[in-house]
C-alpha positions in Angstrom: 116.1 104.2 16.7 114.7 107.7 16.7 111.9 106.6 19.0 114.3 105.1 21.5 116.4 108.3 21.5 113.3 110.4 22.2 112.3 108.0 25.0 115.7 108.3 26.5 115.5 112.1 26.3 112.1 111.9 28.0 113.5 109.8 30.9 116.4 112.2 31.3 113.9 115.1 31.4 111.9 113.3 34.2 115.2 112.8 36.2 116.0 116.5 35.8 112.6 117.3 37.2 113.0 114.9 40.2 116.4 116.1 41.2 115.2 119.6 42.5 112.5 117.9 44.5 115.0 115.6 46.1 117.3 118.5 46.8 114.4 120.5 48.4 113.4 117.5 50.6 117.0 117.1 51.7 117.3 120.8 52.5 114.0 120.6 54.5 115.3 117.6 56.5 118.6 119.4 57.2 116.7 122.5 58.4 114.4 120.5 60.6 117.4 118.7 62.1 119.2 122.0 62.8 116.0 123.4 64.4 115.8 120.3 66.6 119.4 120.6 67.6 119.0 124.2 68.5 115.9 123.5 70.5 117.7 120.8 72.5 120.5 123.2 73.2 118.2 126.0 74.3 115.5 124.2 76.3 116.4 120.5 76.4 113.1 119.7 74.8 112.1 117.8 71.7 109.1 116.5 69.8 109.1 112.7 69.1 106.9 111.9 66.1 108.9 109.5 63.9 107.4 106.4 65.6 105.5 103.6 63.9 102.4 104.4 66.0 102.2 107.9 64.6 102.0 109.4 68.1 103.3 112.8 68.9 105.2 112.8 72.2 106.8 115.8 73.9 110.2 115.1 75.5 110.9 117.2 78.6 114.2 117.0 80.3 114.8 118.1 84.0 118.6 118.3 84.3 121.2 119.9 86.6 119.8 122.2 89.2 116.3 123.5 89.1 116.5 127.3 89.0 114.1 129.4 90.9 113.7 133.2 91.3 117.5 133.7 91.4 119.8 133.1 88.4 122.5 130.6 89.0 126.0 130.7 87.8 126.5 130.5 84.0 128.8 127.5 84.7 125.9 125.5 86.2 123.6 123.1 84.3 120.1 124.4 85.1 116.5 123.8 84.4 114.6 127.1 84.3 111.1 126.9 85.5 110.1 130.0 83.4 110.8 127.8 80.4 109.1 124.7 81.6 105.8 126.1 82.9 104.7 127.9 79.7 105.7 124.8 77.7 103.5 122.6 79.9 100.6 125.0 79.4 101.2 124.9 75.6 101.2 121.1 75.8 97.9 121.0 77.6 96.4 123.3 75.0 97.9 121.5 72.0 95.6 119.3 69.8 98.7 117.6 68.3 100.7 116.5 71.3 99.4 113.2 72.7 101.7 112.5 75.6 104.7 113.7 77.6 107.9 111.9 78.5 109.9 113.4 81.3 113.6 112.4 81.8 115.3 113.4 85.0 118.9 113.7 86.0 118.8 116.5 88.6 120.4 117.3 91.9 117.3 119.2 93.0 117.2 122.9 93.5 114.6 125.6 94.3 111.6 124.1 96.3 108.9 126.5 95.0 110.0 126.1 91.4 110.3 122.3 91.7 106.8 122.0 93.3 105.4 124.3 90.6 106.7 122.0 87.8 105.4 118.9 89.7 102.0 120.3 90.1 101.8 121.3 86.5 102.8 117.8 85.4 100.3 116.2 87.7 97.4 118.3 86.4 98.1 117.6 82.7 95.2 115.7 81.0 97.7 114.1 78.5 99.3 110.8 79.5 102.7 111.3 81.2 105.6 109.0 82.0 108.8 109.9 83.9 112.2 108.2 83.7 114.9 108.7 86.4 118.4 108.3 84.8 121.5 109.4 86.8 119.4 110.7 89.7 116.4 112.7 90.8 117.4 114.1 94.2 115.7 116.3 96.7 112.9 118.4 95.0 113.4 116.1 92.0 111.5 113.4 93.9 108.1 115.2 93.6 108.7 115.7 89.9 109.5 112.1 89.3 106.3 110.9 91.0 104.0 113.5 89.5 103.5 111.6 86.2 100.9 108.8 85.5 103.7 106.2 85.6 107.3 106.3 86.6 110.5 104.4 85.8 114.1 104.4 87.2 117.1 102.8 85.6 118.9 100.1 87.7 121.8 102.5 88.5 119.5 105.6 89.0 119.5 107.2 92.5 117.1 109.3 94.5 118.2 111.2 97.6 115.4 112.0 100.1 116.3 114.6 102.8 114.6 117.4 104.8 114.3 120.9 103.4 117.5 123.0 103.4 117.8 126.7 103.2 120.7 128.9 102.1 121.6 132.3 103.5 120.8 133.8 106.9 118.4 131.9 109.0 116.8 133.6 112.1 116.7 131.1 115.0 113.2 131.7 116.2 110.2 129.3 116.4 108.5 130.9 113.4 111.4 129.9 111.2 111.2 126.3 112.1 107.4 126.3 111.7 108.0 127.7 108.2 110.4 124.9 107.5 107.9 122.3 108.7 105.2 123.9 106.5 107.4 123.6 103.4 108.3 120.0 104.3 104.6 119.1 104.8 103.8 120.4 101.3 106.5 118.2 99.8 105.7 115.1 101.8 102.0 115.5 101.1 102.5 115.8 97.4 104.8 112.8 97.1 102.6 110.6 99.2 99.5 111.5 97.1 101.3 110.6 93.9 103.0 107.3 94.7 102.7 104.3 96.9 104.9 105.3 99.8 103.3 105.8 103.2 103.8 109.1 104.9 105.4 107.6 108.0 107.9 105.7 105.9 108.8 108.7 103.8 109.4 110.9 106.8 111.5 108.2 108.4 113.7 108.1 105.2 114.1 111.9 105.4 115.4 111.8 108.9 117.6 108.7 108.6 121.0 109.4 110.2 123.0 106.3 109.3 123.2 106.7 105.5 124.6 110.1 104.6 127.9 111.0 106.2 127.4 114.8 106.5 123.6 115.0 106.5 120.4 113.2 107.3 118.4 111.4 104.7 118.3 108.3 102.5 119.8 107.3 99.1 117.7 104.9 97.1 119.2 103.1 94.1 117.1 101.6 91.3 115.1 98.7 92.7 115.1 100.2 96.2 113.1 103.2 95.0 110.5 100.7 93.6 110.5 98.5 96.8 109.8 101.6 98.9 106.8 102.5 96.8 108.2 105.8 95.3 108.8 104.7 91.7 106.5 102.3 89.8 109.1 100.1 87.9 112.7 99.6 87.0 113.3 100.2 83.3 114.9 102.3 80.7 113.9 104.4 77.7 112.4 101.5 75.8 109.9 100.6 78.6 109.1 104.3 79.2 108.3 105.0 75.6 106.4 101.8 75.1 104.3 102.5 78.2 103.5 106.0 77.0 102.4 104.6 73.6 100.1 102.2 75.3 98.6 104.9 77.4 98.0 107.1 74.3 96.3 104.2 72.5 94.1 103.4 75.5 93.1 107.0 75.8 92.1 107.0 72.1 89.8 104.0 72.3 
């Protein structure tokens, strides 16, 4: 009887020792979740590392309007290139991050900032996949095609149109030459990173029968694939699975 009581006490003692450990683990999980939530709020970025493949993937979101050298209204949803560019450099330098998933729901924005993000993504040595959700319009098109493989959801849209400029425009030939130079940079980048032919892409930019108040073309889901801009129609499941396969192939 005494031995059983001693054994019972011993078990209780072990339980007492385990409880603080469980409490500490729970606190660590809660702190980690709070940090992730704060990171999402501040930058729209997240590290995905809870998968069965044990791969570490960086999630990068391009949302709202891509902000350039000028600050936009505090009421606007923006992607700040001064946040994105250093993060991409850190990803390239990281020994832990194995791939990058880019999700896009953007109306476009600053041309220089958008092209800078696209060029950085295109030059990463890590596997990259993009997923167009609500839309990837205007300068969002080069970003969408800058990755190794691209997806668009069936209801996702892409708006292709010529370069626009806000503010005062001087009506001289040099101004229009400058516009054309910017347009050629965008067209050249897009055509180098997807299957669309240059003539077809320029024709879509100058289409007059689609947009009621502007020139350009709207592509929805499968149309973006049929025109050679996006690789495949699919959602987050296909995008992540494709990225895992790229990472595994790279590791072989």
